[in-house]
C-alpha positions in Angstrom: 0.1 -0.8 0.1 1.3 3.6 -0.9 0.0 7.0 1.2 -3.1 8.2 -1.0 -2.1 11.2 0.3 1.5 11.9 -0.5 0.2 10.6 -3.6 -2.3 12.7 -4.9 0.6 15.6 -3.1 3.1 14.6 -5.2 1.1 14.4 -9.0 0.0 18.2 -7.9 3.4 19.2 -7.2 4.8 17.2 -10.7 2.3 18.6 -12.5 2.8 22.3 -11.9 6.6 22.5 -11.5 8.5 19.7 -13.1 6.1 18.8 -16.3 5.6 22.6 -17.5 9.8 22.8 -16.8 10.1 20.0 -18.8 7.6 21.2 -20.7 6.1 17.2 -21.0 3.4 16.9 -23.5 2.2 13.5 -23.4 0.8 12.2 -26.4 -0.9 8.5 -25.8 -1.6 9.0 -21.5 -2.6 12.7 -19.9 0.2 14.4 -18.3 -2.0 13.5 -14.6 -1.5 9.9 -15.4 1.4 10.5 -15.8 2.2 11.9 -13.4 0.7 9.8 -11.2 1.7 6.9 -11.9 5.6 8.6 -11.4 4.0 9.2 -7.9 3.1 5.5 -7.2 6.7 4.4 -8.4 8.6 7.1 -6.4 6.4 5.8 -3.4 7.0 1.9 -3.9 5.2 0.6 -6.3 6.8 -2.0 -8.4 6.8 -1.5 -12.3 4.2 -4.1 -13.1 1.9 -2.7 -10.0 1.9 0.7 -11.7 1.3 -0.4 -15.2 -1.7 -3.0 -13.6 -3.0 0.3 -11.7 -3.1 2.8 -14.2 -3.2 1.2 -17.2 0.6 2.9 -18.5 3.1 0.2 -20.2 5.9 0.1 -18.0 8.2 1.1 -20.7 6.7 4.8 -20.4 6.6 5.1 -17.3 10.6 4.1 -17.5 11.0 6.2 -20.4 9.5 9.4 -18.2 11.1 8.6 -15.1 14.6 9.0 -17.1 13.3 12.6 -17.5 12.9 13.5 -14.3 16.3 13.5 -14.3 16.8 16.5 -16.5 14.4 18.8 -14.2 17.3 21.5 -12.6 15.0 24.1 -11.4 16.6 27.6 -10.3 18.6 27.1 -7.5 17.0 28.6 -4.5 19.9 30.9 -2.3 21.6 28.1 -0.4 22.2 28.2 3.0 26.0 27.6 3.3 25.2 24.8 5.8 25.0 21.3 4.4 25.3 17.6 5.5 27.4 15.2 3.0 27.7 11.1 3.1 28.3 8.0 0.7 26.3 5.0 0.7 27.2 1.5 -1.0 25.1 0.9 -4.0 24.9 -2.5 -5.4 24.2 -4.2 -8.7 23.1 -7.9 -9.3 26.7 -9.3 -11.0 28.4 -7.9 -7.6 28.8 -4.1 -9.0 29.9 -1.8 -5.9 29.5 2.3 -6.4 29.4 5.0 -4.2 26.6 7.1 -3.9 27.6 10.4 -2.2 24.7 13.2 -1.4 24.4 16.6 0.0 22.1 18.2 1.9 21.2 21.2 2.5 20.2 21.7 6.7 17.6 24.3 6.4 16.2 24.0 3.8 15.8 20.2 3.9 16.9 19.3 -0.1 19.0 17.0 -1.9 21.3 19.5 -3.7 23.7 17.0 -5.6 24.7 13.6 -5.9 27.3 11.6 -7.2 28.5 8.0 -7.5 31.9 7.1 -8.0 33.9 3.9 -8.1 36.5 5.2 -5.5 36.1 6.9 -2.2 38.3 10.1 -2.0 39.2 13.8 -1.7 38.8 14.5 -5.4 35.0 12.6 -4.8 34.4 15.2 -2.5 35.5 18.3 -4.7 33.9 16.5 -7.9 30.7 15.8 -5.5 30.4 19.9 -4.6 31.3 21.8 -7.8 29.0 18.8 -10.0 26.2 21.0 -7.6 27.5 23.8 -8.3 28.6 24.8 -4.5 31.3 26.7 -3.7 33.6 25.4 -1.5 34.4 28.5 0.5 35.4 29.7 3.9 31.5 31.1 4.4 30.0 27.8 4.1 30.0 24.6 7.0 29.8 20.9 6.5 29.0 18.5 8.6 30.6 14.5 7.7 31.3 11.1 9.5 34.9 10.1 10.7 36.2 9.4 6.4 39.7 10.2 5.7 38.6 11.2 2.6 36.7 14.8 3.6 40.3 15.5 5.7 40.7 18.0 1.9 38.6 20.0 3.7 41.2 21.2 5.8 43.3 21.7 2.7 40.9 23.6 1.0 40.2 25.9 4.2 36.7 25.5 4.6 35.0 24.9 7.9 33.7 20.9 8.3 33.1 18.9 11.5 33.3 15.6 12.1 29.3 14.9 13.6 28.2 11.1 14.5 24.5 12.2 15.5 22.4 15.0 15.6 22.1 17.1 12.3 24.5 14.7 10.4 21.1 12.2 10.8 19.3 14.3 8.7 21.8 13.1 5.5 20.9 9.1 6.8 16.7 10.2 6.5 17.6 10.6 2.8 19.7 7.1 2.2 16.9 5.3 4.6 13.9 6.9 2.3 16.5 5.8 -1.0 17.2 2.0 0.6 13.5 1.7 1.2 12.3 2.3 -1.8 14.6 0.4 -3.3 13.9 -2.7 -1.1 11.0 -3.3 -3.8 14.3 -4.2 -6.4 15.6 -6.1 -4.0 18.0 -3.5 -3.0 19.9 -3.7 -5.9 19.7 -2.7 -9.6 20.0 -5.3 -12.7 23.1 -6.7 -13.5 22.9 -5.0 -17.2 22.4 -1.2 -16.3 25.1 1.3 -16.8 26.7 3.4 -14.7 25.0 6.5 -16.3 21.6 4.7 -15.8 22.0 4.0 -12.0 22.9 7.4 -11.5 20.1 8.9 -14.0 17.9 6.9 -11.3 18.5 7.8 -8.5 18.4 11.9 -9.8 14.7 11.1 -10.5 14.2 9.9 -7.6 15.5 12.8 -5.4 14.1 15.3 -8.4 10.3 13.6 -6.4 11.8 13.7 -2.9 12.8 17.5 -2.8 9.3 18.2 -4.5 7.7 16.4 -1.4 10.4 18.5 0.9 8.4 21.6 -0.2 6.3 23.3 2.9 7.5 20.8 5.1 
């Protein structure tokens, strides 16, 4: 079962912002039907279940899900107060990637994501640069005890090793993602590419950020 209130709210938000920004005008299914199907998929239904309930082919749902990864709203003024963390992403064939995210602790939104084979100081730099977040002295970053975060000291960026408290907010994001992946047996198919995984994750966080509005 999925939360019907969240389903309706997410559908409305998607239609009012994402669909218009991406200029999505489905030809064979109404925009509201597509948005509702995408919302249900985000909230945990399998593609097969979405197809059965909404009578929209899973290939169509996948097509528009990939489109969500292209959504790039005008960046709000960043607070400069972030939490960063990484978690493992597995593929059926045994491949292992590291998924990094940065969450703005004031807005609650995920501001950037990165997928990598390694964990290093360079990954930290590329993570923030990819999200157009400047690593400068005016920001503050919370993180765990990973040695790759030492690069922040070298760059003169204020940062703190925090075990609990505010840093839990970034772990909440991973819990939401892992809960969604649970219905996919907690891994991606064996033939999926790194690019496809990153696109899927970006689509997920597009809708995650929409739900942060007004909460």
